[in-house]
PALOSE-34638 format. One line per field, with one value per residue: chain; residue number from 1; x negated, y negated, z negated of N, C-alpha, C in turn. Coordinates in Angstrom, 2 decimals. Layout:
BEGIN
unit: (A;...)
pos: (NUM;...)
n_xx: (X;...)
n_yy: (Y;...)
n_zz: (Z;...)
ca_xx: (X;...)
ca_yy: (Y;...)
ca_zz: (Z;...)
c_xx: (X;...)
c_yy: (Y;...)
c_zz: (Z;...)
! end
This chain:
BEGIN
unit: (A;A;A;A;A;A;A;A;A;A;A;A;A;A;A;A;A;A;A;A;A;A;A;A;A;A;A;A;A;A;A;A;A;A;A;A;A;A;A;A;A;A;A;A;A;A;A;A;A;A;A;A;A;A;A;A;A;A;A;A;A;A;A;A;A;A;A;A;A;A;A;A;A;A;A;A;A;A;A;A;A;A;A;A;A;A;A;A;A;A;A;A;A;A;A;A;A;A;A;A;A;A;A;A;A;A;A;A;A;A;A;A;A;A;A;A;A;A;A;A;A;A;A;A;A;A;A;A;A;A;A;A;A;A;A;A;A;A;A;A;A;A;A;A;A;A;A;A;A;A;A;A;A;A;A;A;A;A;A;A;A;A;A;A;A;A;A;A;A;A;A;A;A;A;A;A;A;A;A;A;A;A;A;A;A;A;A;A;A;A;A;A;A;A;A;A;A;A;A;A;A;A;A;A;A;A;A;A)
pos: (1;2;3;4;5;6;7;8;9;10;11;12;13;14;15;16;17;18;19;20;21;22;23;24;25;26;27;28;29;30;31;32;33;34;35;36;37;38;39;40;41;42;43;44;45;46;47;48;49;50;51;52;53;54;55;56;57;58;59;60;61;62;63;64;65;66;67;68;69;70;71;72;73;74;75;76;77;78;79;80;81;82;83;84;85;86;87;88;89;90;91;92;93;94;95;96;97;98;99;100;101;102;103;104;105;106;107;108;109;110;111;112;113;114;115;116;117;118;119;120;121;122;123;124;125;126;127;128;129;130;131;132;133;134;135;136;137;138;139;140;141;142;143;144;145;146;147;148;149;150;151;152;153;154;155;156;157;158;159;160;161;162;163;164;165;166;167;168;169;170;171;172;173;174;175;176;177;178;179;180;181;182;183;184;185;186;187;188;189;190;191;192;193;194;195;196;197;198;199;200;201;202;203;204;205;206;207;208)
n_xx: (7.49;8.63;7.69;8.41;9.79;7.71;6.68;8.16;7.66;5.48;5.64;7.75;5.50;3.39;4.65;5.62;3.28;2.26;3.59;3.55;3.75;3.85;1.35;-0.79;-0.62;-1.06;-4.12;-5.66;-5.23;-6.75;-9.28;-9.59;-10.02;-12.36;-14.19;-15.23;-16.12;-14.50;-11.98;-12.09;-12.73;-10.47;-8.48;-9.09;-8.14;-5.41;-4.95;-5.51;-3.16;-1.03;-1.14;-0.74;1.93;2.79;2.06;3.62;6.31;6.58;6.48;8.63;8.59;9.07;11.89;13.60;12.45;13.55;16.18;17.08;18.16;16.61;14.02;13.39;13.72;11.95;9.04;9.28;9.17;6.43;4.92;5.76;4.78;2.04;1.50;1.92;0.38;-2.43;-2.17;-2.05;-4.47;-6.59;-5.74;-6.66;-9.17;-9.86;-11.98;-14.19;-14.91;-17.09;-19.40;-22.31;-22.08;-20.67;-16.84;-16.54;-16.24;-15.62;-13.74;-11.46;-10.69;-9.41;-7.53;-5.95;-5.47;-3.45;-1.78;-0.62;0.40;2.10;4.63;7.73;8.75;7.77;7.65;10.78;10.24;8.91;10.43;12.77;12.04;10.47;11.71;13.47;12.40;11.27;11.77;14.28;13.86;11.95;9.19;7.85;8.63;7.29;4.85;4.81;5.99;4.08;2.00;2.59;3.39;0.09;-0.64;1.20;0.01;-2.62;-2.57;-1.43;-3.48;-5.79;-4.64;-4.54;-7.66;-8.14;-7.03;-8.50;-10.98;-10.54;-9.65;-11.81;-13.30;-12.16;-13.00;-15.27;-16.07;-15.21;-16.59;-18.70;-16.90;-16.33;-13.60;-11.51;-11.84;-11.25;-8.54;-7.26;-8.00;-6.45;-4.04;-3.88;-3.65;-1.40;0.18;-0.28;1.17;3.67;4.13;4.51;6.77;8.70;9.15;9.80;12.27;13.75;15.59;17.61;17.70;20.71;21.54;20.69)
n_yy: (13.39;15.84;19.33;19.88;17.63;16.66;18.20;18.33;15.56;15.85;17.39;16.18;13.55;14.72;15.35;13.04;11.12;12.92;12.15;10.34;6.37;2.68;2.41;4.12;3.92;1.35;1.30;3.00;1.52;-0.35;1.17;1.94;-0.03;-1.94;0.07;2.36;1.84;-0.94;0.56;2.22;0.03;-1.59;0.58;0.73;-1.70;-1.67;0.59;-0.92;-2.71;-1.65;-0.67;-2.79;-3.35;-0.99;-1.76;-4.09;-3.40;-1.68;-3.83;-4.99;-6.44;-6.58;-5.12;-7.88;-9.56;-8.53;-7.91;-10.56;-12.54;-14.80;-14.66;-12.18;-12.57;-14.43;-13.58;-11.04;-12.49;-13.45;-11.93;-10.43;-12.75;-12.89;-10.03;-10.72;-12.55;-11.24;-9.14;-10.60;-11.96;-9.74;-8.73;-10.72;-10.34;-8.56;-8.58;-8.61;-6.36;-4.46;-5.88;-6.68;-7.66;-7.18;-7.90;-8.05;-6.64;-7.13;-8.69;-7.10;-5.68;-7.75;-8.32;-5.79;-5.18;-8.03;-7.26;-4.68;-5.42;-7.84;-6.64;-5.61;-3.31;-1.62;-1.98;-1.40;1.25;1.82;1.64;2.78;5.50;6.71;5.99;8.49;10.48;10.20;10.87;9.91;10.68;10.33;8.88;5.63;4.72;2.58;3.63;6.12;5.44;4.07;6.02;7.71;6.83;5.91;8.16;8.34;6.44;7.08;9.69;8.73;7.15;9.17;10.18;8.25;7.82;10.54;9.42;7.81;9.20;10.71;9.22;7.41;9.32;9.53;6.86;6.83;8.18;6.41;3.66;4.25;3.39;0.16;-0.73;0.54;0.66;-2.09;-2.20;-0.11;-1.73;-4.14;-3.04;-2.34;-4.49;-5.64;-3.52;-3.91;-6.45;-5.27;-4.28;-6.07;-7.46;-5.46;-5.67;-7.91;-7.89;-6.11;-4.98;-6.15;-4.20;-2.60;-2.16;-3.90)
n_zz: (-23.77;-21.79;-20.93;-18.87;-17.30;-16.66;-15.28;-13.09;-12.04;-11.03;-9.00;-7.18;-6.57;-5.56;-3.00;-1.98;-2.08;0.03;2.34;5.43;4.56;4.40;3.26;3.79;6.77;6.73;5.79;7.69;10.03;9.33;8.95;11.12;12.82;11.49;10.35;8.10;5.76;5.09;4.95;2.63;1.09;1.24;0.68;-2.40;-3.10;-2.32;-4.28;-6.66;-6.25;-6.45;-9.23;-10.22;-10.06;-11.52;-14.09;-14.50;-14.44;-16.20;-18.17;-17.65;-15.53;-13.03;-12.71;-13.28;-11.04;-9.32;-10.07;-9.90;-6.67;-5.59;-6.87;-5.65;-2.94;-2.40;-3.06;-0.91;1.12;0.85;1.32;3.11;5.39;4.45;5.39;7.94;9.03;8.88;10.76;12.62;12.61;12.79;15.31;17.48;16.16;18.11;19.87;18.67;16.86;17.62;16.67;15.12;13.26;9.64;8.90;6.49;3.43;0.56;1.65;2.97;0.92;-0.90;0.50;0.31;-1.98;-2.68;-0.41;-1.18;-3.60;-3.32;-2.39;-2.46;-2.39;-3.45;-5.46;-6.14;-5.82;-7.87;-10.08;-9.58;-9.09;-11.02;-13.72;-14.14;-14.73;-17.85;-20.68;-23.05;-25.26;-26.57;-28.03;-27.58;-24.43;-22.74;-22.47;-21.45;-19.25;-18.06;-17.52;-16.21;-13.57;-13.16;-12.15;-10.17;-8.16;-8.54;-6.87;-4.43;-3.28;-3.18;-0.95;0.42;1.08;1.93;4.31;5.63;5.66;7.94;9.78;10.49;11.53;13.95;14.82;14.94;17.61;19.80;19.59;21.77;23.62;24.34;25.36;25.00;22.38;21.69;22.55;21.24;18.59;18.98;18.64;16.41;15.25;16.11;14.53;11.73;11.60;12.58;9.84;8.21;9.45;8.77;6.08;5.91;6.62;4.55;1.43;-1.29;-3.61;-3.93;-6.85;-8.00)
ca_xx: (7.94;9.53;7.07;9.52;10.22;6.37;5.96;9.47;7.80;4.28;6.32;8.35;5.24;2.86;5.51;5.72;2.00;1.77;4.41;3.02;3.78;3.34;-0.18;-1.27;-0.49;-2.01;-5.53;-5.62;-5.43;-7.82;-10.37;-9.93;-10.55;-13.13;-14.90;-15.23;-16.50;-13.48;-10.89;-12.35;-12.10;-8.80;-7.38;-9.47;-7.47;-4.10;-4.36;-5.37;-1.58;0.04;-1.30;-0.31;3.68;3.21;2.32;4.87;7.63;6.40;7.23;10.13;8.68;9.31;13.41;13.40;12.48;14.90;17.82;17.10;17.73;15.17;12.68;13.06;12.92;10.43;8.09;9.55;8.10;5.16;3.96;5.49;3.83;0.86;1.20;1.91;-0.75;-3.50;-1.82;-2.34;-5.80;-7.07;-5.48;-7.40;-10.99;-10.83;-13.31;-15.69;-15.37;-18.82;-20.69;-23.34;-22.39;-19.11;-15.73;-16.72;-15.68;-14.79;-11.96;-10.94;-10.23;-8.65;-6.24;-5.47;-4.84;-2.32;-1.06;0.49;0.86;3.12;5.63;8.68;9.71;6.65;8.52;11.64;10.13;8.64;11.53;13.51;11.80;9.64;12.69;14.24;11.63;11.09;12.04;14.73;14.15;10.66;8.30;7.06;9.05;6.55;3.35;5.57;6.24;2.56;0.85;3.25;3.24;-0.78;-0.51;1.56;-0.83;-3.50;-2.04;-1.20;-4.67;-6.41;-4.05;-5.28;-8.94;-8.26;-6.69;-9.71;-11.97;-9.80;-9.73;-13.61;-14.33;-11.82;-13.37;-17.00;-16.69;-14.44;-17.98;-19.38;-15.82;-15.16;-13.01;-10.54;-11.55;-10.33;-7.06;-6.92;-8.45;-5.34;-3.17;-3.73;-2.99;0.66;1.17;0.00;2.35;4.87;4.79;5.12;8.35;9.68;9.22;10.60;13.94;14.08;17.06;17.25;18.59;22.28;22.12;19.58)
ca_yy: (13.55;17.61;20.00;20.10;16.54;16.40;19.37;18.03;14.17;15.83;17.90;14.83;12.88;14.83;15.26;11.18;10.85;13.12;11.68;8.78;5.64;1.73;1.91;5.53;3.23;-0.22;1.42;3.88;0.29;-1.38;1.85;2.25;-1.64;-2.15;1.22;3.43;1.03;-1.63;1.53;2.45;-1.04;-1.65;1.96;0.70;-3.03;-1.17;0.92;-2.02;-3.61;-0.47;-0.55;-4.22;-3.15;-0.25;-2.01;-5.13;-2.27;-1.08;-4.86;-5.69;-7.97;-6.00;-5.16;-9.41;-10.10;-6.96;-8.48;-12.20;-12.43;-16.21;-13.78;-10.99;-13.24;-15.45;-12.29;-10.29;-13.35;-14.11;-10.42;-10.60;-13.40;-12.31;-8.95;-11.19;-13.01;-10.57;-8.87;-11.35;-12.08;-8.20;-8.56;-12.00;-10.12;-7.11;-8.67;-8.65;-5.20;-3.91;-6.57;-6.22;-8.33;-6.66;-8.52;-8.13;-5.73;-7.79;-9.34;-6.22;-5.26;-8.59;-8.01;-4.76;-5.80;-8.58;-6.57;-3.57;-6.09;-8.72;-6.02;-5.69;-2.71;-1.11;-2.14;-1.09;2.69;2.43;1.45;3.65;6.78;6.88;6.50;9.40;11.13;9.41;11.52;8.83;10.91;10.66;7.89;4.96;4.82;2.35;4.39;6.80;4.25;3.70;7.16;8.45;5.11;5.97;9.45;8.18;5.67;8.38;10.50;7.76;6.80;10.12;10.22;7.15;8.29;11.26;9.42;6.72;9.73;11.07;7.95;7.24;10.35;9.15;6.15;7.38;8.40;5.47;3.43;4.21;2.82;-0.70;-1.43;1.45;0.35;-3.63;-2.06;0.27;-2.73;-4.79;-1.85;-2.02;-5.94;-5.67;-2.12;-4.15;-7.14;-5.02;-3.77;-7.58;-7.60;-4.65;-5.84;-9.37;-7.42;-5.31;-5.90;-6.05;-3.36;-3.12;-2.18;-4.82)
ca_zz: (-22.16;-21.77;-19.63;-17.05;-16.48;-15.86;-13.57;-11.73;-11.33;-10.40;-7.49;-6.45;-6.60;-4.71;-1.54;-1.68;-1.47;1.37;3.48;5.37;4.77;5.11;2.83;4.63;7.93;6.94;5.71;8.76;11.02;8.80;9.53;12.95;13.58;10.89;10.10;6.89;4.33;5.55;5.08;1.62;0.39;1.52;-0.76;-3.33;-2.99;-2.61;-5.90;-7.68;-6.07;-6.94;-10.85;-11.06;-10.18;-12.41;-15.05;-14.76;-14.46;-17.59;-19.36;-17.63;-14.79;-11.81;-12.77;-13.65;-10.02;-8.54;-10.02;-8.91;-5.38;-5.23;-6.89;-4.32;-1.68;-2.28;-3.20;0.08;2.12;0.96;1.16;5.05;5.74;4.68;6.54;10.06;9.12;8.69;11.61;14.01;12.59;13.23;16.97;17.25;16.15;18.53;20.47;17.80;16.31;17.57;17.06;14.38;11.34;9.10;8.57;4.82;2.57;-0.32;1.97;3.03;-0.67;-1.58;1.05;0.36;-3.17;-2.17;0.46;-2.21;-4.98;-2.88;-1.80;-4.10;-2.59;-4.20;-7.55;-6.21;-5.69;-9.25;-10.98;-9.18;-9.33;-12.48;-14.66;-13.42;-15.42;-18.55;-22.34;-23.49;-27.37;-26.39;-28.79;-26.80;-23.21;-21.87;-22.22;-20.41;-17.75;-17.53;-17.45;-14.83;-12.45;-12.93;-11.69;-8.99;-7.59;-8.16;-5.39;-3.41;-3.10;-2.79;0.51;1.47;0.89;3.23;6.02;5.78;6.73;9.10;10.84;10.56;12.35;15.19;15.03;15.93;19.77;20.23;19.72;23.31;24.53;24.17;25.89;24.78;20.77;21.81;22.56;19.56;17.76;18.89;18.60;14.88;14.69;16.20;13.50;10.49;11.60;12.09;8.85;7.75;10.05;8.35;4.68;5.85;6.72;3.60;1.43;-2.72;-4.23;-4.50;-7.64;-8.79)
c_xx: (7.52;7.56;7.22;9.89;8.79;6.14;6.72;8.63;6.35;4.66;6.59;6.73;3.61;3.18;5.66;4.29;2.01;2.45;3.96;3.65;3.30;1.99;-0.80;-1.69;-1.46;-3.88;-6.17;-5.89;-6.50;-9.48;-10.74;-10.87;-11.65;-14.30;-14.43;-15.24;-15.08;-12.39;-11.04;-12.44;-10.84;-8.22;-7.96;-8.20;-5.50;-3.77;-4.03;-3.39;-1.18;-0.04;-0.79;1.32;3.79;3.30;3.51;5.80;7.16;6.62;8.41;10.07;8.90;11.07;14.11;13.78;13.51;15.82;18.05;17.16;17.22;14.75;12.30;12.94;12.25;9.12;8.14;8.44;7.40;4.40;4.25;4.50;3.00;0.51;0.72;0.65;-2.03;-3.58;-2.95;-4.25;-6.61;-7.03;-7.00;-9.16;-11.41;-11.83;-14.52;-15.58;-16.46;-19.84;-21.20;-22.83;-20.27;-18.39;-15.85;-15.67;-15.08;-13.44;-10.89;-9.90;-9.38;-7.23;-5.50;-4.85;-3.45;-1.16;0.37;1.15;2.40;4.49;6.68;9.21;8.60;7.48;9.71;11.43;10.13;9.32;12.80;13.41;11.76;10.79;13.51;13.50;10.85;12.23;12.47;14.51;12.62;10.24;7.48;7.32;8.17;5.56;3.35;5.58;5.02;1.39;1.70;3.63;1.55;-1.36;-0.31;0.67;-1.91;-3.29;-1.85;-2.28;-5.33;-5.58;-4.75;-6.44;-9.18;-7.74;-7.81;-10.98;-11.67;-10.09;-11.13;-13.89;-13.92;-12.78;-14.71;-17.00;-16.17;-15.60;-18.61;-18.28;-15.53;-14.20;-11.43;-10.18;-11.12;-8.85;-6.69;-6.93;-6.76;-4.21;-2.42;-3.35;-1.63;1.01;1.20;1.10;3.58;5.42;5.32;7.07;9.12;9.90;9.87;12.41;14.34;15.01;16.85;18.27;19.75;22.01;21.26;20.72)
c_yy: (14.72;17.85;19.94;19.02;16.35;17.12;18.60;16.65;14.54;16.43;17.06;14.15;13.25;15.07;13.68;10.98;11.58;12.57;10.46;7.61;4.15;1.84;2.86;4.17;2.00;0.34;2.33;2.83;0.01;-0.39;1.85;1.07;-2.09;-1.17;1.73;2.67;0.11;-0.89;1.86;1.01;-1.50;-0.46;0.94;-0.78;-2.02;-0.10;0.12;-2.35;-2.96;-0.30;-1.96;-4.02;-1.92;-1.02;-3.41;-4.49;-2.01;-2.40;-5.49;-6.30;-7.63;-5.73;-6.68;-9.84;-9.19;-7.60;-10.22;-12.01;-13.50;-15.22;-13.56;-11.96;-13.90;-14.35;-11.68;-11.58;-13.79;-13.22;-10.47;-11.42;-13.27;-11.09;-9.73;-11.60;-12.11;-9.79;-9.64;-11.93;-10.65;-8.18;-9.52;-11.66;-9.14;-7.26;-8.50;-7.48;-4.24;-4.99;-6.13;-6.52;-7.58;-7.61;-8.75;-7.10;-6.24;-8.61;-8.22;-5.68;-6.24;-8.60;-7.01;-4.86;-6.85;-7.81;-5.63;-4.79;-7.47;-8.11;-5.48;-4.67;-1.24;-1.04;-1.38;0.48;2.76;2.66;2.54;5.34;7.67;6.97;7.85;10.52;11.09;10.62;10.65;9.25;10.66;8.91;7.14;5.28;3.94;2.63;5.09;6.80;4.34;4.91;7.72;7.30;5.69;7.18;9.18;7.61;6.27;9.39;10.17;7.43;7.99;10.47;9.66;7.32;9.62;10.88;8.54;7.36;10.59;9.88;7.52;7.90;10.05;8.08;6.63;7.68;7.70;4.28;2.81;3.71;1.34;-1.08;-0.55;1.23;-1.15;-3.45;-1.35;-1.13;-3.93;-4.10;-2.01;-3.48;-5.70;-4.54;-3.12;-5.56;-7.21;-4.56;-5.24;-7.59;-6.88;-4.97;-7.16;-9.01;-6.08;-6.10;-5.27;-5.08;-3.34;-2.59;-2.93;-6.24)
c_zz: (-22.50;-20.82;-18.23;-16.77;-16.14;-14.73;-12.51;-11.26;-10.88;-9.21;-6.86;-6.16;-5.45;-3.02;-0.78;-1.13;-0.22;2.74;4.34;5.32;4.91;4.54;3.98;6.24;7.60;6.66;6.62;10.06;10.49;9.28;10.93;13.56;12.81;10.37;8.58;5.39;4.11;4.55;3.31;0.27;0.13;0.44;-1.82;-4.30;-3.12;-3.46;-6.80;-7.60;-6.58;-8.32;-10.88;-11.10;-11.43;-14.34;-15.09;-14.59;-16.11;-18.55;-18.66;-16.34;-13.60;-11.72;-12.94;-11.92;-8.74;-8.49;-9.75;-7.45;-4.99;-5.55;-5.75;-3.17;-1.42;-2.24;-1.66;0.97;2.66;1.20;3.28;5.94;5.71;5.18;8.14;10.03;9.84;9.71;13.22;14.03;13.38;14.93;17.57;17.19;16.61;19.60;20.07;17.11;16.41;17.53;15.77;13.00;11.38;8.98;7.05;3.94;1.40;0.15;2.00;1.44;-0.93;-1.00;0.67;-1.10;-2.95;-1.37;-0.50;-3.52;-4.68;-2.17;-2.91;-3.15;-2.73;-5.67;-7.33;-6.43;-7.26;-10.34;-10.75;-9.21;-10.61;-13.63;-15.28;-14.53;-16.86;-19.99;-22.71;-25.07;-27.44;-27.51;-27.37;-25.18;-22.34;-21.63;-21.45;-18.76;-17.07;-17.26;-15.94;-13.26;-12.46;-11.99;-10.01;-8.05;-7.79;-7.01;-4.72;-2.57;-2.72;-1.25;1.17;1.85;2.28;5.21;6.32;6.19;7.91;10.37;10.76;11.64;14.20;15.78;15.58;17.56;20.28;20.38;20.93;24.13;23.99;24.48;25.36;22.75;21.08;21.72;21.46;18.63;17.16;18.94;16.58;14.14;14.60;15.20;12.36;10.55;11.82;10.27;7.80;8.00;9.12;6.91;4.36;5.66;5.10;2.42;-0.24;-2.84;-4.67;-6.13;-8.93;-8.88)
! end
């Protein structure tokens, strides 16, 4: 990979990581509804889910899914239904947010992995974005893809960590206002479910 391609990629990846997207809104919603630990667990999960797409893309699996209308629709609706279910569950848990028992960081981690891994829009992003910066004359394009994909996931994760810290700082003053906290958690649930609905409306890339 040429140095020019790498620095161009890094600049573009930094800009993309800084722009709020579904992943940022998702970890913010989990942090506001369940606390900092849950936010970090969700962030770790979405990072692992992103790496799943990087590996799948480097092996050509994502390209196969995107090329098949049936496979794309199947993955899309599974991911959308899962997000809607998470949103409904978060909304229903609003009355229990201030209880002493945590909902479980392991579950937050698992949810984060599944939310990101079942999102075909992430696969489409990696397959459309990363190949533009690969050096076709260089050796081992698969390794180039994995390296750039890992960098992109790392930058996105750092942005998510910053969001978790800001959201948790906002959450602390709300602990003494249970009614507002309950409404905020309900809003988080509605937003997560809304992400699922937006995923359900995603179209397969035209060049797929």
